Phi, psi and omega in degrees: 000135178269135174251111186229135173219098180237102180275139179230131171265114185249132180226129175218152186245167175288159178307129180057017183057031177292139183281058180299325185265058193274003174232153178301321181297315179297314180301316180301315179297316182293314181296319179297316181295315180299318179299314180296318180295318178301314179301315179301325183268005179075024177263123179278102179258102185287318185209142175217141175188179179173203180220197190297337186232011180196168183225138174246136175227142168249114182239159172236122183284138173275171184296337181253017184244152170228161186301312183303314182292318179299314180298314180302315180296310184295314182287316183297311183291321182292323175300313179301314182295317180299315180292317180300322181267006177047050181281342182235161174275122184088170182285125181271142168201157175269152173297149178295319184285160176202162173255142172215118179230147179287152180232124178287154180308321182292342182254358184303314181296321177297317180293319176304313181295320178299313180293318181299328186260031182299318181303310181294316181302317185274005168283338183254335188219135179282165176294327176302316177294318179297319179302311179299321178296319177299315180303313182288312184300319184260008175055043176285141178265131181267000000 
């Protein structure tokens, strides 16, 4: 038996960062659906939240999973579900790009709290500002 615990902080945005998820009610439905779908697919989704134009997930990869496949499943199915249920005005889709960074065991609780407090966090800072901080903090090359 393999014992694996690899936490990933995953962030992806709506197409063109359009504020499709512009109400708390829509976000709640989408996050709940993504969580249920992840469970159904055997993806350990520890925490999910976001704001009108993006989503944060804390996931732990299983031994037979990779980031690309998990992201593809979560984004693809949720886009389909959002459109099928007409939760947004216009055709919904997620942006192709995403952030995925490893999270050490000692930082898991901090990341959970960060994800949990997205509503409050984005009253002070836009996703654009948060995006730039991610680029700088994790030294991503553009």
